[in-house]
C-alpha positions as CSV (number, residue, x, y, z in Angstrom):
1,M,0.0,0.0,0.0
2,G,1.1,3.6,-0.7
3,R,2.0,6.0,2.1
4,K,-0.8,8.5,2.9
5,S,0.5,12.1,2.8
6,S,0.1,13.9,6.1
7,V,1.5,17.2,4.6
8,P,-1.2,19.9,4.7
9,W,-0.6,21.1,1.2
10,N,-3.7,23.2,1.0
11,E,-2.7,25.2,4.1
12,I,0.9,25.6,2.8
13,K,-0.3,26.7,-0.6
14,K,-2.8,29.2,1.0
15,R,-0.1,30.7,3.2
16,Y,2.3,31.0,0.2
17,T,-0.3,32.5,-2.2
18,Q,-2.4,34.6,0.1
19,G,0.1,35.4,2.9
20,H,-1.3,36.7,6.2
21,D,-1.8,40.0,8.0
22,K,1.0,41.0,10.4
23,D,0.7,44.4,12.1
24,G,-1.6,45.7,9.5
25,L,0.6,44.6,6.6
26,R,0.3,41.5,4.4
27,K,3.3,39.2,4.7
28,Y,4.0,36.5,2.1
29,P,6.3,33.8,3.5
30,S,9.2,32.4,1.4
31,Q,9.4,28.7,0.5
32,K,12.2,28.4,3.0
33,E,10.1,29.9,5.8
34,L,7.3,27.4,5.0
35,S,9.7,24.5,4.9
36,D,10.9,25.5,8.4
37,D,7.4,26.0,9.7
38,F,6.1,22.6,8.4
39,K,9.4,20.6,8.7
40,I,9.4,19.8,5.0
41,D,12.4,19.6,2.7
42,P,12.7,23.0,0.9
43,A,13.2,21.1,-2.5
44,T,9.8,19.4,-2.0
45,I,8.0,22.7,-1.4
46,N,9.9,24.2,-4.4
47,R,8.8,21.3,-6.7
48,R,5.2,21.6,-5.6
49,C,5.3,25.4,-6.0
50,K,6.6,25.1,-9.6
51,K,4.3,22.2,-10.5
52,E,1.1,24.1,-9.4
53,D,2.4,27.5,-10.3
54,W,1.9,29.1,-6.9
55,D,3.8,32.2,-7.9
56,S,1.1,33.1,-10.5
57,E,-1.6,32.5,-8.0
58,R,0.2,34.7,-5.5
59,Q,0.5,37.5,-8.1
60,I,-3.2,37.2,-9.0
61,F,-4.1,37.4,-5.3
62,I,-1.9,40.4,-4.8
63,N,-3.4,42.1,-7.9
64,K,-7.0,41.5,-6.6
65,L,-6.1,42.9,-3.2
66,S,-4.6,46.0,-4.8
67,I,-7.7,46.5,-6.9
68,K,-10.0,46.2,-3.9
69,S,-7.8,48.6,-1.9
70,Q,-7.9,51.1,-4.8
71,E,-11.7,50.8,-5.2
72,K,-12.1,51.4,-1.4
73,T,-9.9,54.5,-1.6
74,I,-11.7,55.8,-4.7
75,E,-15.0,55.4,-2.9
76,Q,-13.8,57.2,0.2
77,I,-12.4,60.1,-1.9
78,S,-15.6,60.2,-4.0
79,D,-17.7,60.5,-0.9
80,K,-15.6,63.3,0.4
81,G,-15.6,65.0,-3.0
82,V,-19.4,64.9,-3.2
83,D,-19.6,66.5,0.3
84,F,-17.1,69.2,-0.7
85,D,-18.9,69.9,-4.0
86,V,-22.3,70.3,-2.2
87,K,-20.7,72.8,0.2
88,C,-19.1,74.7,-2.7
89,F,-22.4,74.9,-4.5
90,K,-24.3,76.1,-1.5
91,Q,-21.6,78.7,-0.8
92,A,-21.9,79.9,-4.4
93,Q,-25.7,80.2,-4.0
94,S,-25.2,82.2,-0.8
95,I,-22.8,84.6,-2.5
96,R,-25.3,85.0,-5.3
97,E,-28.0,86.0,-2.9
98,L,-25.7,88.5,-1.2
99,I,-24.9,90.1,-4.5
100,E,-28.6,90.3,-5.4
101,N,-29.3,92.1,-2.1
102,K,-26.4,94.5,-2.8
103,I,-27.9,95.5,-6.2
104,S,-30.8,97.3,-4.5
105,K,-28.5,99.6,-2.6
106,E,-26.6,102.7,-3.8
107,L,-23.4,101.4,-5.4
108,K,-20.5,102.8,-7.4
109,P,-19.9,101.4,-10.9
110,Q,-16.6,99.8,-9.7
111,E,-18.5,98.1,-6.8
112,I,-21.0,96.7,-9.3
113,A,-18.1,95.5,-11.5
114,M,-16.6,93.7,-8.5
115,L,-20.0,92.1,-7.7
116,V,-20.4,90.9,-11.3
117,K,-16.9,89.4,-11.2
118,A,-17.6,87.7,-7.9
119,L,-20.8,86.3,-9.2
120,K,-19.2,84.9,-12.3
121,D,-16.4,83.4,-10.3
122,N,-18.8,81.8,-7.9
123,Q,-21.0,80.5,-10.7
124,A,-18.0,78.9,-12.3
125,Y,-17.1,77.4,-9.0
126,A,-20.6,76.0,-8.6
127,K,-20.7,74.6,-12.1
128,E,-17.4,72.9,-11.6
129,A,-18.7,71.4,-8.4
130,L,-21.6,70.0,-10.4
131,G,-19.2,68.5,-12.9
132,E,-19.6,71.0,-15.7
133,T,-16.6,72.1,-17.7
134,K,-15.1,75.5,-17.2
135,S,-16.7,77.1,-20.2
136,E,-17.5,80.8,-20.4
137,V,-19.8,81.5,-17.5
138,T,-22.5,84.1,-17.9
139,I,-24.8,85.3,-15.2
140,D,-28.5,84.7,-15.6
141,T,-30.3,87.2,-17.8
142,G,-32.6,88.5,-15.0
143,L,-29.8,89.4,-12.8
144,E,-27.7,90.7,-15.7
145,E,-30.6,93.0,-16.7
146,R,-30.9,94.4,-13.2
147,L,-27.2,95.0,-13.0
148,K,-27.3,96.9,-16.4
149,D,-30.3,98.9,-15.2
150,K,-28.4,99.8,-12.0
151,I,-25.3,100.9,-14.0
152,D,-27.5,103.0,-16.4
153,S,-29.3,104.7,-13.5
154,I,-25.9,105.6,-11.9
155,L,-24.5,106.9,-15.2
156,N,-27.6,108.9,-16.1
157,K,-27.7,110.8,-12.7
C-alpha cells in the first residue's frame, strides 16, 4: 500500500499564495520559511510550488487585493468629494443671494463690476462642483438686466 501524505498542502499553498496579515501589513512567506514551519524539505516545497504555479496564484491574489484597496480608496475620496462639491455649490448660492441684495443699494460702478466678477467666479465654482466644464460663465439674464439697469441709472444721474 502507498503512504498516505500527512502534509497539509492546501494550508501551505494558501499561506504562500495569500500570505497573512501582520501588524496591518500583508506578509508573504518564502518557500524556506514554509519548509521551516512545516518541517518539509525545501526542495519538496519548491517542486510543488513550480508544478502548481503558486507564484502566478500569488500574483493574481496580490493584484486582486490591490484593486480592492484602490476601489475602497476611490469610494472614500468620492464621498468626500461629493460633500465638498455640495458645500461649494451652497456657498456659491449664498454669495449670489448676497450680490442680489447689494444691487438694491446705492453702489458705485466699480463696486458693481466687482460684484459681477464675484458672481461669475462663484457660478464657475458651482458649475465645476456639479461636474460641468469651465466654459464661459454668464450670469442669468434677469440678474444681468438688473445690473445693467443699475449701471444705467448711476451713469444717467
